[in-house]
Residue frames as qw, qx, qy, qz and C-alpha x, y, z in Angstrom:
[[0.578, 0.165, 0.591, -0.538, -161.46, 60.70, -32.60],
 [0.333, 0.195, 0.859, 0.337, -163.12, 58.28, -34.97],
 [0.338, 0.765, 0.355, -0.417, -164.83, 60.46, -37.54],
 [0.613, 0.729, 0.172, 0.252, -164.54, 62.09, -40.94],
 [0.644, -0.402, 0.054, 0.649, -160.94, 63.35, -41.17],
 [0.401, 0.549, 0.321, 0.660, -161.31, 65.85, -44.02],
 [0.198, -0.181, -0.244, 0.932, -160.68, 69.48, -43.16],
 [0.287, -0.174, -0.339, -0.879, -163.96, 70.28, -44.92],
 [0.387, -0.379, -0.841, -0.004, -166.00, 68.07, -42.56],
 [0.408, -0.703, -0.094, -0.575, -168.60, 69.63, -40.30],
 [0.270, 0.184, -0.755, 0.569, -167.46, 69.63, -36.68],
 [0.639, -0.462, -0.278, -0.549, -170.15, 68.36, -34.32],
 [0.182, -0.345, 0.765, -0.513, -170.22, 67.47, -30.62],
 [0.695, -0.220, -0.612, -0.305, -171.82, 64.09, -29.89],
 [0.171, -0.413, 0.573, -0.687, -172.79, 64.20, -26.22],
 [0.532, -0.257, -0.805, -0.041, -173.93, 61.25, -24.09],
 [0.391, -0.559, 0.156, -0.715, -176.25, 62.52, -21.36],
 [0.834, -0.414, -0.013, -0.364, -176.90, 60.91, -17.96],
 [0.549, 0.327, -0.684, 0.350, -173.45, 59.63, -16.94],
 [0.045, 0.132, -0.767, 0.626, -173.80, 58.00, -13.48],
 [0.657, -0.167, -0.064, -0.732, -177.58, 57.54, -13.74],
 [0.928, -0.226, 0.259, -0.145, -176.75, 53.83, -13.30],
 [0.548, -0.453, 0.613, 0.345, -173.81, 51.51, -13.91],
 [0.660, 0.378, 0.591, 0.271, -174.95, 50.39, -17.37],
 [0.297, 0.943, 0.133, 0.073, -175.03, 53.99, -18.60],
 [0.271, -0.861, 0.391, 0.180, -171.63, 54.90, -17.14],
 [0.637, -0.214, 0.673, 0.309, -169.98, 51.79, -18.58],
 [0.598, 0.577, 0.510, 0.224, -171.56, 52.26, -21.98],
 [0.147, 0.989, -0.010, -0.017, -170.64, 55.93, -22.18],
 [0.397, -0.714, 0.520, 0.251, -167.04, 55.21, -21.21],
 [0.683, 0.063, 0.661, 0.303, -166.81, 52.48, -23.84],
 [0.478, 0.783, 0.349, 0.192, -168.11, 54.77, -26.58],
 [0.084, -0.969, 0.204, 0.109, -165.71, 57.50, -25.45],
 [0.571, -0.450, 0.607, 0.320, -162.76, 55.10, -25.67],
 [0.611, 0.324, 0.640, 0.336, -163.83, 54.22, -29.21],
 [0.140, -0.187, 0.229, 0.945, -164.07, 57.89, -30.20],
 [0.002, -0.496, -0.771, -0.400, -167.79, 57.66, -30.96],
 [0.221, -0.908, -0.353, -0.057, -168.77, 60.48, -28.57],
 [0.457, 0.426, -0.203, 0.754, -166.93, 63.66, -27.60],
 [0.199, -0.391, 0.337, -0.833, -168.77, 64.77, -24.44],
 [0.465, -0.385, -0.797, -0.015, -170.74, 63.40, -21.51],
 [0.299, -0.567, 0.077, -0.764, -173.04, 65.09, -18.99],
 [0.351, 0.020, -0.846, 0.400, -172.84, 63.96, -15.37],
 [0.568, -0.631, -0.321, -0.419, -175.70, 63.46, -12.91],
 [0.263, 0.425, -0.624, 0.601, -173.73, 64.47, -9.83],
 [0.577, -0.354, 0.317, -0.664, -176.60, 63.81, -7.40],
 [0.919, 0.035, -0.357, -0.164, -176.35, 60.11, -8.19],
 [0.685, -0.626, 0.372, -0.011, -174.60, 58.06, -5.48],
 [0.911, 0.181, 0.220, 0.297, -172.64, 56.42, -8.31],
 [0.343, 0.913, -0.117, 0.188, -170.79, 59.60, -9.30],
 [0.338, -0.802, 0.492, -0.023, -167.92, 59.27, -6.75],
 [0.706, -0.203, 0.657, 0.170, -167.07, 55.77, -8.02],
 [0.706, 0.554, 0.413, 0.153, -167.99, 56.08, -11.70],
 [0.109, 0.957, -0.194, -0.185, -165.77, 59.16, -12.14],
 [0.509, -0.472, 0.651, 0.308, -162.81, 56.76, -12.42],
 [0.678, 0.401, 0.583, 0.197, -164.19, 55.55, -15.76],
 [0.343, 0.929, 0.107, 0.087, -163.73, 59.05, -17.18],
 [0.273, -0.852, 0.417, 0.162, -160.29, 59.65, -15.66],
 [0.634, -0.249, 0.685, 0.256, -158.97, 56.47, -17.25],
 [0.694, 0.674, 0.241, -0.078, -159.97, 57.36, -20.81],
 [0.689, -0.083, 0.312, 0.649, -157.03, 57.25, -23.24],
 [0.201, 0.345, 0.307, 0.864, -158.42, 60.30, -25.10],
 [0.029, 0.248, 0.452, -0.856, -160.06, 63.35, -23.57],
 [0.048, -0.596, -0.670, -0.439, -163.71, 64.29, -23.91],
 [0.204, -0.429, 0.125, -0.871, -165.71, 67.24, -22.60],
 [0.363, -0.352, -0.827, 0.246, -167.15, 66.38, -19.19],
 [0.156, -0.387, -0.046, -0.907, -170.02, 68.56, -18.06],
 [0.179, 0.124, 0.720, -0.659, -172.65, 69.02, -15.38],
 [0.247, -0.386, -0.746, -0.484, -176.14, 67.69, -16.12],
 [0.182, -0.146, 0.390, -0.891, -178.00, 70.15, -13.89],
 [0.332, -0.249, -0.897, -0.151, -180.82, 68.24, -12.23],
 [0.352, -0.118, 0.344, -0.862, -184.19, 69.15, -10.74],
 [0.758, 0.073, -0.098, -0.640, -186.40, 66.32, -12.01],
 [0.594, 0.183, -0.783, -0.016, -184.72, 62.93, -11.39],
 [0.792, -0.486, -0.367, -0.034, -185.23, 60.61, -8.44],
 [0.632, -0.026, -0.304, 0.713, -181.81, 61.78, -7.23],
 [0.001, 0.376, -0.024, 0.926, -183.05, 65.37, -7.13],
 [0.642, -0.534, -0.297, -0.463, -186.18, 64.32, -5.25],
 [0.823, -0.311, -0.370, 0.297, -184.02, 62.45, -2.73],
 [0.454, 0.131, -0.200, 0.858, -181.86, 65.57, -2.35],
 [0.100, -0.558, -0.560, 0.604, -184.90, 67.56, -1.28],
 [0.133, 0.493, -0.083, -0.856, -185.36, 70.00, -4.16],
 [0.010, -0.033, 0.829, 0.558, -186.61, 67.70, -6.92],
 [0.555, 0.370, 0.397, -0.631, -190.04, 67.41, -8.52],
 [0.668, 0.379, 0.617, 0.170, -191.67, 65.92, -11.60],
 [0.317, 0.086, 0.408, 0.852, -190.94, 67.47, -14.98],
 [0.084, -0.683, -0.571, -0.448, -194.53, 68.69, -15.24],
 [0.432, -0.816, -0.306, 0.234, -194.33, 70.35, -11.84],
 [0.497, -0.373, 0.165, 0.766, -191.01, 71.97, -12.73],
 [0.204, 0.340, 0.514, 0.761, -192.38, 73.31, -16.01],
 [0.234, -0.803, -0.495, -0.237, -195.42, 74.75, -14.24],
 [0.516, -0.703, -0.156, 0.464, -193.30, 76.30, -11.50],
 [0.424, -0.131, 0.299, 0.845, -191.00, 77.90, -14.07],
 [0.062, 0.539, 0.565, 0.622, -193.96, 79.20, -16.07],
 [0.360, -0.840, -0.387, -0.122, -195.43, 80.78, -12.93],
 [0.168, 0.795, -0.297, 0.502, -192.09, 82.28, -11.92],
 [0.796, -0.592, -0.031, -0.121, -191.68, 80.15, -8.81],
 [0.863, -0.012, -0.099, 0.496, -187.96, 79.45, -9.29],
 [0.444, 0.366, -0.027, 0.818, -187.09, 83.13, -9.31],
 [0.308, -0.789, -0.186, -0.498, -188.97, 84.81, -6.49],
 [0.363, -0.764, 0.326, -0.423, -187.15, 86.10, -3.41],
 [0.599, -0.456, 0.637, -0.166, -186.54, 83.16, -1.04],
 [0.914, 0.274, 0.298, -0.021, -187.11, 80.69, -3.88],
 [0.542, 0.789, -0.248, 0.146, -184.35, 82.39, -5.85],
 [0.215, -0.710, 0.633, -0.219, -181.90, 81.95, -2.97],
 [0.802, -0.122, 0.569, -0.137, -182.81, 78.27, -2.75],
 [0.823, 0.562, 0.084, 0.019, -182.38, 77.85, -6.51],
 [0.271, 0.829, -0.454, 0.180, -178.95, 79.44, -6.39],
 [0.484, -0.530, 0.664, -0.210, -177.95, 77.14, -3.52],
 [0.899, 0.152, 0.404, -0.079, -179.00, 74.07, -5.51],
 [0.662, 0.724, -0.151, 0.117, -176.95, 75.19, -8.52],
 [0.011, -0.781, 0.576, -0.240, -173.90, 75.85, -6.32],
 [0.729, -0.310, 0.578, -0.196, -174.31, 72.47, -4.58],
 [0.911, 0.334, 0.242, 0.025, -174.27, 70.60, -7.90],
 [0.457, 0.799, -0.323, 0.218, -171.23, 72.53, -9.14],
 [0.342, -0.662, 0.615, -0.258, -169.51, 71.68, -5.84],
 [0.864, -0.070, 0.481, -0.133, -170.40, 68.00, -6.23],
 [0.796, 0.596, -0.038, 0.102, -168.97, 67.99, -9.74],
 [0.248, 0.805, -0.451, 0.294, -165.70, 69.64, -8.75],
 [0.618, -0.554, 0.503, -0.241, -165.30, 67.48, -5.65],
 [0.889, 0.020, 0.451, 0.072, -164.82, 64.41, -7.83],
 [0.717, 0.632, 0.129, 0.263, -163.53, 65.80, -11.13],
 [0.587, -0.495, 0.024, 0.641, -161.08, 68.21, -9.44],
 [0.188, -0.035, 0.358, 0.914, -161.73, 70.83, -12.12],
 [0.436, 0.356, 0.183, -0.806, -164.61, 72.97, -13.37],
 [0.684, 0.394, 0.613, -0.023, -167.07, 71.36, -15.79],
 [0.308, -0.003, 0.530, 0.790, -166.30, 71.86, -19.46],
 [0.268, -0.272, -0.408, -0.829, -169.95, 72.80, -19.94],
 [0.273, 0.175, 0.726, -0.607, -173.35, 72.79, -18.27],
 [0.374, -0.198, -0.602, -0.677, -176.62, 71.47, -19.66],
 [0.465, -0.178, 0.474, -0.726, -179.68, 70.15, -17.87],
 [0.108, 0.166, 0.980, -0.010, -181.55, 66.93, -17.21],
 [0.169, 0.685, 0.705, 0.062, -184.79, 67.36, -19.17],
 [0.312, 0.534, 0.212, 0.757, -183.39, 70.77, -20.20],
 [0.380, -0.813, -0.409, 0.167, -184.00, 72.47, -16.83],
 [0.485, -0.232, 0.028, 0.843, -180.99, 74.75, -17.40],
 [0.067, 0.318, 0.406, 0.854, -183.35, 76.89, -19.51],
 [0.281, -0.689, -0.666, -0.059, -186.23, 77.20, -17.03],
 [0.065, -0.784, 0.007, -0.618, -187.10, 80.65, -15.72],
 [0.605, -0.738, 0.204, -0.217, -185.34, 81.27, -12.42],
 [0.899, -0.205, 0.269, 0.278, -182.93, 78.38, -12.88],
 [0.673, 0.533, 0.116, 0.499, -181.26, 79.96, -15.92],
 [0.026, -0.906, 0.132, -0.401, -180.63, 83.23, -14.07],
 [0.698, -0.647, 0.304, -0.044, -179.19, 81.45, -11.05],
 [0.910, 0.072, 0.240, 0.330, -177.01, 79.28, -13.28],
 [0.498, 0.702, 0.011, 0.509, -175.50, 82.14, -15.30],
 [0.275, -0.880, 0.209, -0.327, -174.87, 84.12, -12.12],
 [0.836, -0.458, 0.293, 0.068, -173.15, 81.16, -10.46],
 [0.850, 0.274, 0.170, 0.416, -170.92, 80.45, -13.46],
 [0.275, 0.818, -0.080, 0.499, -169.78, 84.07, -13.76],
 [0.485, -0.801, 0.248, -0.249, -169.12, 84.29, -10.01],
 [0.889, -0.317, 0.307, 0.120, -167.18, 81.03, -9.83],
 [0.796, 0.114, 0.374, 0.461, -165.19, 81.07, -13.05],
 [0.133, -0.627, 0.145, 0.753, -165.10, 84.64, -14.34],
 [0.653, 0.696, 0.260, -0.145, -166.57, 85.68, -17.69],
 [0.475, 0.827, -0.299, -0.011, -164.05, 85.41, -20.51],
 [0.383, -0.624, 0.681, -0.023, -161.69, 83.18, -18.54],
 [0.366, 0.346, -0.822, -0.267, -160.20, 80.00, -19.94],
 [0.000, -0.050, -0.961, 0.271, -162.09, 77.92, -17.37],
 [0.487, 0.181, 0.207, -0.829, -165.55, 79.26, -18.20],
 [0.415, 0.199, 0.886, 0.046, -167.90, 76.37, -19.06],
 [0.220, -0.020, -0.490, -0.843, -170.00, 76.59, -22.18],
 [0.492, 0.199, 0.566, -0.631, -173.79, 76.28, -22.07],
 [0.147, 0.231, 0.882, 0.384, -176.06, 74.07, -24.14],
 [0.419, 0.223, 0.058, -0.879, -178.95, 75.88, -25.78],
 [0.357, 0.170, 0.918, -0.010, -181.64, 73.23, -26.27],
 [0.491, 0.636, 0.116, -0.584, -183.06, 74.46, -29.56],
 [0.744, 0.239, 0.557, 0.281, -183.24, 72.51, -32.82],
 [0.225, -0.188, 0.395, 0.871, -181.74, 74.13, -35.93],
 [0.444, 0.407, 0.041, -0.797, -184.16, 76.15, -38.05],
 [0.649, 0.298, -0.459, -0.528, -186.40, 73.88, -40.10],
 [0.541, 0.120, -0.831, 0.050, -185.72, 70.75, -38.03],
 [0.193, -0.127, 0.651, -0.723, -187.91, 71.23, -34.94],
 [0.373, -0.362, -0.806, -0.282, -190.72, 68.78, -34.26],
 [0.474, -0.729, -0.248, -0.427, -193.37, 69.36, -31.59],
 [0.796, -0.488, -0.206, 0.293, -191.20, 68.01, -28.74],
 [0.567, 0.090, -0.007, 0.819, -188.28, 70.20, -29.82],
 [0.049, -0.612, -0.198, -0.764, -190.53, 73.25, -29.97],
 [0.638, -0.709, -0.254, -0.162, -191.83, 72.66, -26.45],
 [0.776, -0.294, -0.123, 0.544, -188.29, 72.25, -25.11],
 [0.381, 0.293, 0.097, 0.872, -187.15, 75.43, -26.85],
 [0.248, -0.708, -0.292, -0.593, -190.18, 77.36, -25.61],
 [0.703, -0.630, -0.292, 0.154, -189.13, 76.68, -22.01],
 [0.317, -0.909, 0.093, 0.254, -186.38, 79.27, -22.34],
 [0.805, 0.143, 0.232, 0.527, -183.81, 78.56, -25.07],
 [0.330, 0.714, 0.115, 0.607, -183.70, 82.13, -26.38],
 [0.400, -0.884, 0.036, -0.239, -183.81, 83.63, -22.89],
 [0.821, -0.441, 0.204, 0.299, -180.87, 81.50, -21.72],
 [0.691, 0.350, 0.215, 0.595, -178.92, 82.32, -24.87],
 [0.076, 0.858, 0.070, 0.503, -179.46, 86.05, -24.37],
 [0.607, -0.784, 0.115, -0.057, -178.46, 85.88, -20.71],
 [0.868, -0.208, 0.226, 0.390, -175.36, 83.81, -21.40],
 [0.571, 0.505, 0.180, 0.622, -174.10, 85.89, -24.31],
 [0.117, -0.903, -0.037, -0.412, -174.73, 89.08, -22.35],
 [0.669, -0.711, 0.215, 0.002, -172.66, 87.70, -19.47],
 [0.175, 0.745, -0.633, -0.115, -169.79, 86.63, -21.72],
 [0.666, -0.179, 0.718, -0.092, -170.42, 82.89, -21.46],
 [0.171, 0.264, -0.777, -0.546, -169.74, 80.68, -24.49],
 [0.715, 0.185, 0.449, -0.502, -172.74, 78.77, -25.84],
 [0.130, 0.000, 0.879, 0.458, -173.50, 76.03, -28.34],
 [0.360, 0.160, 0.018, -0.919, -176.54, 77.34, -30.15],
 [0.729, 0.123, -0.358, -0.571, -178.18, 74.24, -31.66],
 [0.404, -0.225, 0.848, -0.258, -179.22, 70.82, -30.38],
 [0.711, 0.134, -0.489, -0.486, -180.31, 67.68, -32.21],
 [0.261, 0.120, -0.933, 0.217, -181.05, 64.17, -30.93],
 [0.426, 0.050, 0.490, -0.759, -184.52, 64.87, -29.52],
 [0.490, -0.046, -0.711, -0.502, -187.02, 62.08, -30.17],
 [0.720, -0.377, 0.020, -0.582, -189.63, 59.95, -28.38],
 [0.257, -0.445, 0.841, -0.169, -187.29, 57.01, -27.53],
 [0.829, 0.196, 0.409, -0.328, -189.61, 54.66, -29.46],
 [0.726, 0.596, -0.279, -0.200, -188.87, 52.21, -32.29],
 [0.957, -0.112, 0.103, 0.245, -186.06, 49.79, -33.04],
 [0.528, -0.485, 0.294, 0.632, -182.37, 50.25, -33.81],
 [0.415, 0.359, 0.553, 0.627, -183.11, 50.78, -37.51],
 [0.028, -0.908, -0.366, -0.204, -185.37, 53.70, -36.66],
 [0.449, -0.812, 0.067, 0.367, -182.72, 55.21, -34.39],
 [0.573, -0.126, 0.457, 0.669, -180.15, 54.80, -37.16],
 [0.268, 0.631, 0.516, 0.514, -182.42, 56.58, -39.62],
 [0.232, -0.950, -0.209, 0.023, -182.98, 59.41, -37.14],
 [0.560, -0.601, 0.230, 0.521, -179.25, 59.75, -36.52],
 [0.510, 0.206, 0.502, 0.668, -178.53, 59.90, -40.24],
 [0.071, 0.834, 0.410, 0.363, -181.05, 62.73, -40.53],
 [0.415, -0.884, -0.044, 0.210, -179.53, 64.59, -37.58],
 [0.617, -0.313, 0.348, 0.633, -176.04, 64.28, -39.02],
 [0.372, 0.462, 0.500, 0.631, -177.19, 65.64, -42.36],
 [0.109, -0.886, -0.347, -0.288, -179.10, 68.50, -40.71],
 [0.608, -0.630, -0.150, 0.459, -176.46, 69.41, -38.11],
 [0.277, 0.931, -0.113, 0.211, -174.93, 72.85, -38.63],
 [0.560, 0.372, -0.479, 0.565, -171.27, 73.40, -37.80],
 [0.024, 0.308, -0.538, 0.784, -170.83, 73.42, -34.02],
 [0.715, -0.324, -0.202, -0.586, -174.11, 71.67, -33.21],
 [0.282, -0.273, 0.855, -0.340, -174.58, 69.22, -30.34],
 [0.716, -0.084, -0.549, -0.422, -176.22, 65.86, -31.05],
 [0.420, -0.414, 0.637, -0.496, -177.27, 64.37, -27.72],
 [0.697, 0.012, -0.684, -0.216, -177.69, 60.67, -27.01],
 [0.608, -0.493, 0.378, -0.495, -178.50, 58.46, -24.01],
 [0.716, 0.252, -0.644, -0.095, -176.57, 55.18, -24.37],
 [0.595, -0.495, 0.552, -0.311, -176.20, 52.29, -21.91],
 [0.110, 0.366, -0.909, -0.169, -174.60, 48.85, -22.23],
 [0.204, -0.249, -0.945, -0.061, -177.61, 46.93, -20.94],
 [0.383, -0.601, -0.375, -0.593, -181.18, 47.51, -19.82],
 [0.037, 0.065, -0.667, 0.741, -181.65, 48.78, -16.28],
 [0.123, -0.461, -0.872, -0.111, -185.05, 47.49, -15.20],
 [0.119, -0.720, -0.490, 0.476, -186.10, 50.63, -13.33],
 [0.128, -0.351, 0.277, 0.885, -185.13, 52.91, -16.23],
 [0.544, 0.591, 0.400, -0.442, -188.11, 54.15, -18.25],
 [0.569, 0.743, -0.243, -0.255, -185.96, 54.53, -21.36],
 [0.583, -0.475, 0.646, 0.131, -183.69, 51.56, -20.67],
 [0.765, 0.307, 0.534, 0.185, -184.45, 49.73, -23.93],
 [0.419, 0.901, 0.048, 0.100, -183.84, 52.88, -25.98],
 [0.266, -0.841, 0.461, 0.098, -180.49, 53.40, -24.24],
 [0.685, -0.192, 0.668, 0.220, -179.32, 49.94, -25.32],
 [0.653, 0.630, 0.384, 0.169, -180.45, 50.54, -28.92],
 [0.151, 0.975, -0.158, 0.026, -178.50, 53.79, -28.98],
 [0.474, -0.643, 0.584, 0.145, -175.41, 52.16, -27.51],
 [0.757, 0.114, 0.608, 0.212, -175.52, 49.34, -30.07],
 [0.539, 0.792, 0.234, 0.165, -175.90, 51.74, -33.00],
 [0.021, -0.966, 0.257, -0.001, -173.26, 54.23, -31.86],
 [0.520, -0.545, 0.639, 0.157, -170.71, 51.44, -31.41],
 [0.785, 0.278, 0.544, 0.105, -171.46, 49.84, -34.76],
 [0.421, -0.018, 0.497, 0.759, -170.03, 50.31, -38.24],
 [0.149, 0.733, 0.594, 0.296, -173.32, 51.90, -39.34],
 [0.214, -0.925, -0.147, 0.279, -172.57, 54.99, -37.27],
 [0.447, -0.426, 0.419, 0.666, -169.09, 55.28, -38.76],
 [0.328, 0.332, 0.678, 0.568, -170.63, 55.04, -42.23],
 [0.004, -0.876, -0.479, -0.059, -173.26, 57.65, -41.38],
 [0.331, -0.790, 0.078, 0.509, -170.56, 60.07, -40.20],
 [0.410, -0.164, 0.574, 0.690, -168.62, 59.59, -43.44],
 [0.223, 0.555, 0.687, 0.413, -171.69, 60.06, -45.61],
 [0.114, -0.934, -0.338, 0.012, -172.67, 63.25, -43.77],
 [0.510, 0.504, -0.201, 0.667, -169.05, 64.49, -43.75],
 [0.494, -0.810, 0.014, -0.317, -169.16, 64.97, -39.97],
 [0.509, 0.297, -0.626, 0.510, -166.21, 65.01, -37.60],
 [0.642, -0.678, -0.354, -0.049, -166.95, 64.31, -33.92],
 [0.415, 0.422, -0.333, 0.734, -165.05, 66.88, -31.83],
 [0.365, -0.527, -0.516, 0.569, -164.81, 68.50, -28.42],
 [0.066, 0.941, 0.301, -0.136, -165.94, 72.11, -28.01],
 [0.275, -0.774, 0.271, 0.502, -162.43, 73.54, -28.23],
 [0.439, -0.027, 0.688, 0.578, -162.03, 72.12, -31.74],
 [0.372, 0.728, 0.571, -0.066, -165.10, 73.89, -33.15],
 [0.159, 0.962, -0.002, -0.223, -163.34, 77.15, -33.98],
 [0.474, -0.499, 0.555, 0.467, -160.08, 75.67, -35.26]]
């Protein structure tokens, strides 16, 4: 992959979220993957585009981690019958609604359905699981997710997906990062480790999607400098603006920066190598 080649470089996963949210995102993510600028992508399997857009990932000349973007809060989730707004999901998790009796059975069924939808097209387990708007950490959802992964893939097996823990490294958490972490980062980490699931403990790339490309570049430079070994830096690129996408303009700014020489230079200056999860411990 295109990145710092020194053996002393920090190894970091750069993950593009929201594959299949729309065509512009899928095309942009595939282009960045071909160029070696990202090393993972998270798939919105409830999108009607997933069965066709999966071909973009199969045709990549170099492999990347392909994971499930567990979804409760998108329009796709609403159309599937279980979705709700982020605020409603946060409130429900806080009140324990995802984990009570019949609700827990429904939550488990939703997790299993999305894993099935991933495997139906990818023909293999996901390399990892994270969550759209970080729902993988919400109370009730996290328990159902860990249980499903252990049941399907077997703790300690070679096919066990890793889990994203959405928590900024110590000393680098702004208010938004703190809120995200407070929704269950430590609880998910404890559950996963106790069940023998691999995890990636730190996440960067959280911001308000505002500003121009120069601001995004400055943020990325800071994230690269702050990233500990084995961190995930998430991004949300797309090749062009999708009019119905609330963060469409930010996606295009991210795509332009990540494909540009400035990103290559930032990686070199921060001594960062962009890698898949299985390279972190080598």
